[in-house]
Structures are given as structure tokens and as C-alpha cells.
C-alpha positions in Angstrom: -165.6 132.8 97.0 -165.8 136.6 96.7 -166.5 137.6 100.3 -164.1 137.8 103.1 -164.5 135.2 105.8 -165.5 136.6 109.2 -164.8 135.1 112.6 -167.8 133.6 114.4 -166.4 133.8 118.0 -163.9 136.0 119.9 -160.6 134.0 120.3 -160.3 135.4 123.9 -163.8 135.1 125.4 -165.7 133.0 122.9 -168.6 135.6 122.6 -170.2 136.3 119.2 -170.6 140.1 119.6 -167.9 140.9 117.0 -167.6 144.1 114.9 -165.2 145.1 112.1 -162.5 147.4 113.5 -161.5 150.8 112.0 -157.9 149.6 112.1 -158.2 148.0 108.7 -158.5 144.7 106.9 -158.8 141.7 109.2 -159.2 143.7 112.4 -162.1 142.9 114.7 -163.4 144.2 118.0 -165.3 142.1 120.6 -167.9 144.1 122.5 -168.2 141.5 125.2 -164.6 141.6 126.5 -163.5 144.9 124.9 -160.6 143.4 123.0 -159.4 144.0 119.5 -157.6 141.4 117.4 -156.5 140.9 113.8 -156.9 137.8 111.6 -154.4 136.9 109.0 -154.0 133.9 106.7 -150.4 132.8 106.9 -150.4 130.1 104.2 -150.7 126.3 103.9 -148.7 124.0 106.1 -145.8 122.1 104.5 -147.0 118.8 105.9 -150.0 118.8 103.5 -153.4 117.4 104.1 -154.1 114.6 106.5 -156.8 112.0 105.8 -158.5 111.7 109.2 -161.0 109.1 108.1 -158.3 106.5 107.3 -156.4 107.4 110.5 -153.1 108.0 108.6 -151.1 111.0 107.7 -149.1 111.4 104.6 -145.9 112.2 106.5 -145.4 110.1 109.7 -141.8 111.1 110.5 -141.0 113.9 113.0 -138.9 116.9 112.2 -136.0 115.3 114.1 -136.1 112.2 111.8 -135.9 114.2 108.5 -132.5 114.8 106.9 -131.4 117.1 104.1 -129.5 115.8 101.1 -126.1 116.3 102.9 -127.3 114.1 105.8 -127.8 116.8 108.3 -131.0 117.1 110.3 -133.4 119.6 108.7 -135.3 120.5 111.9 -135.8 120.0 115.6 -138.7 118.3 117.3 -139.0 121.4 119.5 -139.3 124.0 116.7 -141.8 124.6 114.0 -141.0 125.9 110.5 -142.8 129.2 109.7 -142.7 130.8 113.1 -145.7 133.1 113.8 -143.5 135.9 115.3 -142.8 138.8 113.0 
């Protein structure tokens, strides 16, 4: 795949009237709602792929159920690893 992927709909209003922004790579402008936004690929999730056809996931435990090698909890059910804030 040599081309960049483009959004099909505005994440705010759902309209399709999108244009690349002059702000740089991944920036788009919506002519319908007059908003600008940026798309960025953050990476793959640590939980892996889920097989939706069989109805099961590879990892069925919650973050609160997981423990590290020393026996301490490795996460909380209310937090997610890899926060989106920067």
C-alpha cells in the first residue's frame, strides 16, 4: 500500500466534504462544519486480534485480573495502557 489512507467522513459531523489541510501530514478540514482535525496512527493494541466469528477473544481476563511476575496487579479496570493524551 503506497498511498496514504484518507478519512471518508468528518469525525464531528459525519459529512464527506473533507479536504487536506495546509497544516501538514494527517491534517484535514471539513467544509460542512468548518472544523479541522488531525489523524494519527498510534499503533497496535496489546490485546491482539479478536476472532469475532467464533465469539471468543484471545485474552478474556480484565486488566484488574492480570498480575506481574512479582504478584502485583499490572493494571486497573478503570485505566487503559497507552493513553491518548500527549
